N, C-alpha and C positions, 0 to 999 in steps of 0.2 A: 465514318462521317454521317451526319444527319443531312437530310436533303429537304428540298422545298416541298416535298409532299406533305410535310408537317405543318409549315407555316407559309403564309403568303407574305412576301416582302413587298411593302410599298414605300414610296418616297414620301417623306413627311416635310411639308412646308412649315417654316416658322410663322405661326399665326399668333396674333395678339389676342389670346383668349383669356380673359381675366375673370369673367364672372359666370362661369359655367354652373356654379352652385352657390347658393346664399341661404343663410338660415333665417334671415329677416322675413318675418310674415306680415303682409300689409295689414293695416288696421281693418279694412273691409275684407274679411276672410271668409271663405265658404266653409264655415263651421258646421254647416248642416252635413258635411262629408267627413267627419272626424276620422272615418276608418282609413283615410288616406295615409294616416301616420301609424308608424309602428312604435313610436316612442311612448314611454310611459310617464315621463316627467315633463313639466312645462315651466318656463320662466316668463313671468309676466313683468313687463315694464310699463309704468304709467307715465303720462305726459308731465306730471309733476315731479318725476324723478324717483318715485317709490318703486320698489322691486320685490316680488314675491316668488318663491319657488315652491312648487306643490305637485302633487299627483294629479294628473288629467283625469277628470270625471266624465267629460263631454261638453256639448254646447249646441247652440242653434245659429241661425244667421243674425242674431241680435245679442245674445249673451253666451257665456261660458261658465263652467263649474270647475273648480279645483279643490282638492283637500289640502288645507294649510294648517299645520300644527294641531291635526286631529279634528278640525272643523271644516265643513263644506261651505266654500265661499262662492256666491253666484255674482258675477261682475259683468258689465256691459262691454261689449266689443269696442264701442267707441271710446277713444282715448287710451287704448291699451295696445301694446305690440307683444306677440307671443313668440317664443322659441322653445322647440321641443328637443329632448334628448333622452337617450336610453340609459344614461349613466350620469348620476349626479356628481360623481367625482370629476367629470369633464365639464362642469359648469364653471365658467371663468368668473373672476372677480369683476367689479364694475369698471376698474381702470383698464383691464385687459380688454373687456368687451368694448369699452369706448374707443380704444386704438383699433380694434378689429373693425368697427363700424366706420370709423374714419377712413381705414384703408379701402373698404368697399366704396365709399363715396369718391375717394380719389381715383379708383378704377373707372368709375362712371365718368369721371372728368378727363379720362385719357392720360392720367399721370402714374404709370405703373411703378416708375422708380420710387416715387414718394409713398405709394401704396405698400411697396415692399417693406419699406422701413417701418411703417405702422404695424404690419403684420409681425415683423421681427420683434418690435417692442412689445406686442401683445403676448408673444410667446416668452420674452424675457420676464414678463410680469406673471404670467401663468403658463409654465411649460406644457401642461396638459390641456392644450387648447387645440382640439383635432381640426376645427374649421380653419383656423390660422395656418396650421401645418399644410392643409390642403391647399389653401390659396397661394401659399408660398411655392407648393410644388408645381401648380400651374404656371406660375411666373417663371419658375427655373425652366421648365420644359418649354415654354415659349422662347426662352432665350438659348435653347439648345444645351442647357446644362443638365443632362440627363442623370448624372450621378447624384447631384444635390436634389433633383426633382424625385428620384426614387426614394431617397432617404426621408423626405418630407412626406411623401405618399406612405412610406412605411409607417411613420409615426401616426398618421391619420388612421391607418388600418388597425394598428395596435390599440389606439385610444377608443376608436368608435367605429369599427368597420361597417356595421349595418346602416350607418347614415350616409355612406358614400358609395358611389358606384365606381370602384377603382378598378374593376377588372379590365376594362378596355384600355386604361392607362398602363397598368402593369403589363398587360399583353403587348401593347406597342413599344414599351421600353425594352421588354425581353426580346421581341422580334428584331429590333434595331441592333441590339447587342449581338444577337445571333448572327445577323448579316455582317457584322464586323468581327465575327469569330471570337468574341468576348463572351466565352461560354460561362464563366463564373457569374457575371451579371445576369446572363440569360437565366440560369438556373435560379439565381436569387429572386428574379422578378416572377418567374413561373411558380416558385414555391410559396410567395406571398398570396397567390390566387388559390393555391391548393389549401393553404393554412386558413385563410380568413373568409374564403367564399367556397366551401367544400361542395355546396349544392349546385354551383354554376355549371351551365352546359358545357363549358370548356374543360372541366376538370378531368374527364376520362382521357382525352387526348393528351392534355398537359401531364397527367400522371406518367404515361408511357414515355412521352418525349423528355421530360425531366430525368426519368430514371436512366434513359439511354445516354443522355448528356452527362450525368454523374459518373457513369461506368466508363464510357468510351472517351470522353474528352477530359474529365476532371480526375479520373482514376480513383474515385471515392467509392470503393467497393461496397462498404458496409451501408452507406446511405443509399446508393443505387440498388443494392439488392433488396433493402427493406422496402423501397418505393415500388420496385417492379414486382415484388411478391404481393404487395397490396393491390397493385393495378390488375394483375391477372385474376386475382380473387374477386375483385369488385366489378371489373369490366371484361369478362372472359371472351366476349364475342367480337372484340374489335380486331382490326387487321394487324395491329402491332402485337397481338398475343403471341404469334409464332416466334418472333425475334426475341420477345421478352423471356418466354419460356426457355429458349436456348441459352440466353445470357444468365438466367438464374442458375441453370445446371452448371454452366461454365464457372461461375463465380463460386459456387459451392465447392466444385473441385478445386479451384485455386486456393481456397481458404481451408482445405483439408476436412470439409464436411462431405466425406466421401460416399457414405451410404445414401445421404440425401441427394447428392449430385447424381448418383446411378439411378435413383428413383425418379428424379426429375427428368433426366435425359431419356429414361425408358418411356415415360409418357410423351415426350417430344417426338422421338423417332416413330412411335406408334401413330401419333396424330398427324405428323407432317413428314412422310416418308419421301416426298419429293422436294423437301426444303433445300435451299442453297447452302444450309449449314448442317446437312445430314452427314457428310463425311466427317466434319469437325466433331460432331456430336459422338459418332462412334469412337473416333480417337481419343476423345476425353474419356469416355467410358473405359476404354482400353487402359489408358494410364491410371485411372481410378482403381481398376481392378488390379493392376500391377502393384500399385502402393499397398493394396490390401493383401497382397501375396496370393491372389487368385490368378495364377499364371495361366491356366488353361482358358479361363474367361477372357483375359487380356488378349491372348494369342487369337482366340476366335473373333474378337472385334477386329483386330489388326488384319487378320486374313480377309475378313469380310470386305473391309475398305479397299485392300489390295485387288481383290477380284472385281469390284464394281466400279472402281474410279479408273479413269484414264488420264488423270492429272499427274504428271511426274513428281512434283512436290508433295502431293498427298501420298503417293505410293512410297516415296522415301521416308516420310514420317511413319507410315505404317510399318515399314521394314525396321526402322529404328526401335519401335516399340516391340515388334516381333523379336528383335535381338534381345531386348531386355528380358523377355520371358524365358530365355535360355539360362538365366542366371538364378541361382538360389542363395538367398542371404540368410546366414545364421547369426543371431544376435543373443542377448542375455535372456530372451524368452524362449530360447531353444537349449539353454543349459550352460551357455558361457557365463564365467563369473563377471566379465566385464566386456563391453563392446570395443574397447581399445585393444586390438590384437597386435603384440609387439614381437612375437616370434612364432614360426611354425617349422616343424621338421617331420619328415617322413620316417616311419618306423615299421618297415614291412607293408602290411596293408593297413596299418594304423596311423593316426595323425596326432601329434603332440602340438598343443597350442598354448602359447604363453601370453598372459595378460598381467596388468598391474595388481591383480587379485589372485595370482597363483596360476597353476597349469591345469589343463583338462586333457584327457586322452580320448579319442574316438575311433572307432571301427569303421572302415569305409568300404569293406570287400562286398558288401551286400547291397550297395546302392542306397544305403539308409544311414541316417545319423544316429549311431549307437554309442552312447557313452561307456567308457570302461573306467570304473571309479577306483579300484584299488590302489594301483601305482601312483596315480595322481594325488590321491588322499594322503599317502605316505609323504610324499615331497612337500606338499602344501603344510604338513604338520611338522616338518623338520626344523623349523625356526620358531622363535617366539612369536613372530607375526607373520602373516601370509606373505610370500615372497612376491617382490616386484620383478616379474620375470622378463629378462632381455634377450636371452640366448638359450637354445636348446640343441643338443646333439644326442643322437641315439643310434644304437645298432642292435644286433641280436643278443648282446650280453649285458649291456648297461645303458644308462641314460645320465647325461650331464646337463644341469640347469644352471645358468648364470643370471645373477640378479644385479640390481642396482642398489649399493650400500650394504648388502647382506652376504656377499661372497658367492660361492658355488655349492651346489648340492649334488651329490653323486648317489645314483640309485642302481644297485646291482640286481639284475633280473634273476641271476643264478641263486643267490642267497636271500633276496628280498630285504637286504639291509640298506640303511641310509648313512651316508657320510657327509658332514658339513665341513667345507673349507672357508673359514671366516677370513675377513680382511686381516685380522691380527695374526694369521698364519702364513702371511706372505703374498696373498692375493690383493690386488688393488680393489678399490671399493666398487668400481663400475666395470662389469663384464659385458661387453657388447656383442661378442660372437665366440662360438666354440666350434672347433673342427677337430676330428680325431681319425686315426686309422689303426692298424694292427699294432704299431709300435709307440705312438705319442699321442698326446692331447695337447692342443694349443688354444690359448685364451687371448682374444683380443680385448684390450681394456683401454680406458681413457689416459693411462700413463705408459703404454707400451704393450709388450706381448710377454706372456708366461707360457713356458714350455714344460710339460710333465712327461718324463720318459717312463713308459710301463716297465714294471718289474724292478725299478730302481729304487732304493732307500734314500737316495740323495735329495738334496732340496729342490724346490722348483727353480727353474732357470729363467731369469728375467732378461729381456731385451728391451733396450730403449736407445734414445739417440745419444746418451752419454756413455754407456758402456759397450755400444757396439755400432755397427754401421746402419742400423735402422734409420731410415730417412725421416721419420716422424713418429710422434709419441701417441697421439690420439687416434688409435687404430679402430676402424669401424667394422671391418670385415676381413675374413681370412679365406684362403683357398689352398689345399693341399694336393699336391701331385707326388708321384713316386719319388722325383728328384728334387723337387722345390717346394717352398712355402711362399705363397703370395700374400701380400697385406696391402689394403688400402686404407689411408687414413681418412679422417673426417674432412680434410681439405682436399682429398683425391690424390695425394702423393702415393705412388706405388713402390713398394719394397719387395725384393725377392731374396729368398734365403736358400743357398745351395746346401742341401742336406748332407752332401759328401764332405765338403770342406768346412761346413758349419760357419758360413760367413753370410752377412747381409750385404746387399748392394741396392742401388736405386735402379728401377727399370725405366727405360726410355725407348720410344719407338717413333720413327719419322711419321707414322700414320697417326699417332696421337698428338695433335697439333697443340701449340700453346694456347691456353685458355680452356682446354678440355679438363674436366674434373671426373675421375673415375668414381662411381658410387656403388657398383655391384660387381661381384666376382663369381664366376661359375665355370665348370669344366664339364664337357661331355664328348664322348667319342674321340679322345686325344686332341681335343680342341679347347682353347681358352675362350670364354665369352665374357667380356666386360661391358657393362653399361656406363655411359657417361653423359655429362651435359656440359654446355658452354653458355655461361651467363651472358657474356658480351654478345654472342651471336643469337642468343635466345633459342638454342637448339638443343636436341637431345638425340641419342643414338646408341650404337653398340659397336664393339670391336671384337673381331674374331681373329684368332691366331693359333699357330701350333703350341703344343705345350711348353716349348722352350721360348715362346714369345716371338718367334720368327714367322715370316710369311704372314704377316698381319694385314688386315683390311678393316677399315672403318666405314660404317654405314650411318648416314643421318636419317633419323626416323621422322622428326617433325621439327618445324621452325616456327618462329613468330610467337613463342610462349612468353607471356610477360610475367606471369606469377613464378618465382623462383621455386616455391614449394612444388608446383606442378613440374618444374624442370627436374628437380632432384630425384623425384620418386619414379624410378624406372628399373625394372628387374627382368631378368631373362633366364630361361631354362631352354633345353634343347635335347633331341634324340636323333638317332640316325635315321635318315629318310629311307625307309624300306619299301616304298611304293615302287611298282614295276616301272622300269624305264621304257618310254614310248620311243619305238625305233622311228627315226626320221627317214624320209625318202632319200635314197642315195643321190647325190648331186651328179648331174650329167656333165661330164667333163667336155670341153670342146675338142674337136678333132685336131691334133697337132699336125702342123705342115711338116713335110719331109725336110730333113736337114739338108743344108747346102753343102754338097760334098767338097766344094772348094775351100770351105772354112774348117780349120782344125777344130777337133773337139776341145783342145786345150788352148783356145785362142787367147792371146795375150790381153785382148780387150776385157776378158772377164776373170782373168787370173788374179787380178788385184782386189776383186770384191771380197768384202768381209762377210764371214758366215754369221747369220743371225743367231743370237743366243737362244738357248732352249726356253720354252714357255715356262712360267713359274708353276711350281707344284700345285696341282689342283686340290682344293680343299674337300674335305669329306662332306658329302651332301647331308644336310641336317633339315630337320623340321624345328623351327625356333618358335617359342612362345614368349611374348614380350608384353608387360603390362605397364601402364602409366596410370596416373590419377584419372585420366578421362577414357582410355581406350585399351582394348586387349587385342593383340596383333598375333596372327600366325603366318609364318613366312616359310616357304620351301626354297632353300637356297639353290637347289638344282634347277627347278622350273622358274625360280624367281617370281612366284605367285604370292601375292599379299592378300590377305583377308583380315577383317577387323570387325569387332562389335563394340559398342559403347559400354563403359563400365555401368553397372546398375545404379539407378537413381534411388537414394535412400531418403525416406521422409524425414528422418531426423537431421539431416545435413549432408554435406558433400563428403565424398570419399577421399582419404589420402592413403595410397597404398604403402605397405610396410615390407612384404615379402611375398615370394611366389614359389610354390611347389606343385609338382604333377604326380599324381598317384592314382592307379586304377582307371587310366584314361579320363581322368577328371583333373582340371586345374583348380588349385586352392590358392586364394589371394587373401593375405592378412591386410586388413584395413583399419582405419581409425573408427569405423561404424560397424564392425562385425567381420565375420568370415565369409568370403564370397566364393561360390563354387559353380562350375560349369563343365560340361562334357567338352573335352579337346577336340571332339569331332565337329 
């Protein structure tokens, strides 16, 4: 907000001020002082009705001279009325001038309503009549009609600003609007002064004040930034310079002029180290460095703020930025064929990445981003066009790549050969997931599931809702265990395949309530990990159970999520929690009283009590990593300790998570805006 230190508010009484300015010059004119006028042209009206317009040449107390049609005319003052103007285009015709003169006469007679009609008629006859606009403005202002008054004064300024002292009027109208919190009118009024009276003494203050209003109240960043930059350049020694310099840096950061923002704010923190905006300036610098990928600089700024500030909110914002510096974001500038990451999978110490423009392979063992070109190039060249990769599975011997509309590609690490399984050979057109083990390869597709048995010359085995007990056809993801195959459809329906009897069935659990939609499947340490969302409850979370689906427990992670896209995208991974167990202090039991010898140990009073059932089987302690569109969570199930950091902010747009893997103590997250990585520590 802007405060009264900028303007002094005064109550304005409605006064009948009609003739504060008039162009009519009396016949007896002190022409011995012609320098009082800045006009170049003069209109001469004679008592007999003649009218001449010429260039003013000078005069005395008895005569004057003008240049008319190339000739110098010398005329007596007696019998003539003179009017001056700086622009001949503003010279009204005789009818308009007559109405204007009659309006002035009516004002002298105390008839403002009739005078207003005359001025309006003069403008109808000659719209470019600045004096008539001015007089109408005074009448509107006297009647409290500030909106129309401003428009009339604006017209007068546009037509012939030098002939009128409009600054006090614009200032008063702007101050009144400011007091009424009508900031648009305030800015409009002040800008008229800045535009038409740039040399006025009020201009320095109004330049800053108008810039602040544009930025803080009207949110017109471009206009505000331009005006404030001009103000600090032209008037650098004013008290408002501090705030203006900070706002300029902030605005440049908000409009992604990051280098300029850093330069401006560097000057600010150097010149004003004790400013009330010093913490904010450092945080903006940290965020700008973060966007530029300068993680160390961003962290340094955030740590500085955290060290010197005792404001809890400021410290929390510094921590959020510091969390952001933990992420590394890889995009097409780092060798990815596309920023839309659609699949990732771990292959030893290497990472396969699938995009709409093919696959890439990277080595991660050395803490660097090292491309491995050979295998990826073979796969990308296997089809007539670069594959739109939607699924990848890899082990020590082979890699399977699933595509949309192009079938599947098999790469043998042992022979270096490529095989293509096109949709015409039995595979559906859209492969959404691939899972494999020592005996089989399973493909999740938009029309069911395909099973390939290793070492068999038989055809591929299709499963769908028509030929088997598969509960849904549009399968999004798969999970293989030694005894079962789990499948989740795009609608969240769960199917389970018994690998011994080779039959499909639907999976139900009382812990998975109605309305929950399963979106992700994973397994670790003989534990199932499913992620889910509930659109009706606007919540998301995960489900943990034994490999047979029993002993399940559901945990809600977040609630109140309005965007279904944010609800759906939640992925989980986990490992055994190998951290040392902290021994708790033994509980001191109360001293038992001696039993009453008169009461039998097998008293009938307690013989009928039921024995409590044994406690449920404890689940294996895990460290869970969970990512959503907004946050990355770490959870120790044994200690029940949660930690989280916000997902990185990408300058090209928001993130949508697609998948999550962990390799070499780093988490890798596929997103719609690149591949995101951070240490799991």
